[in-house]
N, C-alpha and C positions, 0 to 999 in steps of 0.2 A: 261394319264387318271388315276384318283384315284378311286380304287375300295375298298369297304369295304370287308375285308378278315377275315375269321374265320378259324377254324381247317380244314374245308373241301374245302377251296379255295374261289373263289369270292362269295360274298353274295349280292344278289340283294334285294332291298327293294321295298315296295309297296306304292302307293300314290293314292289319289282320284282326278279325273277330274270331276268337278261338273257342273250341269245344273239345277239351281232352276227353278221351274215351275211358278214363279211369274214374269216372264219377260213380256215385252209388245208386242203388236201386235198379240196376239192370236186371231183368228177369232171366236168370240162368237155370230155372227149374226144368226146362225142356231138354237141357244139355246140348242145345244147338248154338247157343251164344254163351261163352264162358270167359272168365278172367284168366289171364296168364300173368301171375304176379312176378315171374322171373323176367319176362320181356316187357312188362308194363303195357300189355295190349288187351284188347277185347277181341277174342277169337270167334269168328264165324265158322262153324264146322261145315264139313262138306255137304251135310244135309240141311243147312239153314234154308228156311222157306220164306218167300214173300207171299203173303203179308204177315205171316205168323210170328216172326222173330225180328221186331224192330229195335232200333236204338234211336231214341227221340232226343231232340235238342230244341231249345227255344232261344231265338236271338231277339234281343231288344236293341234296335239300331241306336248307335251312339248319337248324341246331339251334334257332333261335328261331321256327320255323314253328309255328303253332297246330295241334297234332295233330288229325286228323280233318276239318280244314277243306278245302274244295275250292279249286282254283286257277282263275284266270280267264286263259286264253291269248289272245293277240292278236298280230297281225303289223303292223309299221310298213312302209309301202311308198310309192312315189311313184306317185300316180294321175295319168294324163295324158289321160283321156277319161271320158265319163259311164257307160260299161259297166264290168263287173268281171271279172277273171280268176276261174276256178274254183279258188279256194284250198282246199286239202284238208289236213287234219291227221290223222295217225295217231299213236296213243299207247298206252302200257302203263305202269302204275305198280305198283311192288312194293316190299316191305320187304327189307332185308338179312336173310339167313338163310331166306328163303322161296323157293319155286320160281318161276323166271322164267316169266311167262305166255308161251305159245307163239304167241299171236296179238295183233294190235293192234286197237284200236277206231278206226274211221274217223269223222271229223266234218267236215262242210262248214261254211264260215263262216256266221255268223248275221246279223251287222249290220256297218255301217260307221259310224264316229264322225262323219264330216264329209260335206258335200254338195259335190261337185266342180262348178265352173262354168267354169274355164279354167286353162290353164297346168299347172304341176307342183305338185300338192297332196300334202303329206305326210299320208297316210291311215292310219288305224288300223282294221284289220279284226278283228272279234271272232269267236271260236269258242265253242262251248258250254263251260260250266264242267266241269272234270274232278274227279270225286270221289276223295278219298284212299283208299288201300287200307285194308281192315279192320285194326284194331290198328296203325295207322301208328306207326312208331318213328323214332328219330333217323336222319337221313341216308338216308331212303327214296329210291329211284331212279325217275325218270320219263323214259322213252325217248320222244322226239318226232321226228316226220318231217313235213316240209312238202313238198307236191307242188303242181304246177299240173296239174290234170286237164283239159287243153284239150279233149279229145274226149268228156269226161263218161263215161269208162270205168267209174267207180265207180257211176254212175247216181244220184248224190246231188244233182245239179244239174238245172236245167230243160232243159239241152241243152249242146252244145259252146259254149265261150266265143268271143267275137269280139274280145276285147281284144288289143292289140298286145303288145309286149314288156313283161312285168311285172317291175318293178324293186323287189326286196325289200331293205329296210335292216336290220331287226332283228326278232327274235321274242322275246317275253317273257311271263312269267307274273306276274300280281298274286297275292299270297298274304298271308294274315293271320299276324301275329306276336303272341306272348303273353309273350315274355321276351327277355332279351338273349342267351340261349344256353342250353346245358345245363350242369348242375352237375358232371357227370362226362363223360368222353370219349365214351361210347357210351350214356349213360342221361340222360334229362331229369329 
C-alpha cells in the first residue's frame, strides 16, 4: 500500500463524496418539496415536515477511504435571510454481509460556514461527524436522509423555524483516503 508520507509519518488526504439534489424521482406530490429549475435547487417549503418529506441518498464508500475514519457531512444551500431552516439528517452505516440496522440516527445541524448579510449566499451547513461501523470493509453503505423539520417534530431544535423556502443544492461527505483503491475487488 502506498501512503503519502511527510515528516510526521503517514499523511491522509480528504475528498468529497457528492449527492447533487437534482436527481430524479424526488416525491413532489405533496407540494412541500419541489424542484426549482431556474436555481437548480430542491426547495423545502415552509411547511415541509419531518418525517413526511425526505430526500434520500445512498453512499457506497469508495475503496480508497481510510477504514475506521469518520465522515464529515454537510449541506450546500442558498441562504436568503439571517435565520436558518431546521435542517435534519438521519443516517445508518453498515458493512456488506452484516445486518442492516433497523433504525436511523437523527442529527440536527451544528454550524454554518459563512455569515449571511444580504442577497443569496451559498451556505455550507455542517452536521456532526458520523463514525464508521465497527470492522469497516470495502464498499460499506451509508444511508442518508435530509429533512426540513419546520415544526420541530424531532425536538432537536430550539423551536419551529421561521425561514422561508429553503433551497438545497447538494449534500456531500468529506472523508479521508489512504490509498488509490483496493488491490482486490472486495478486499483492501
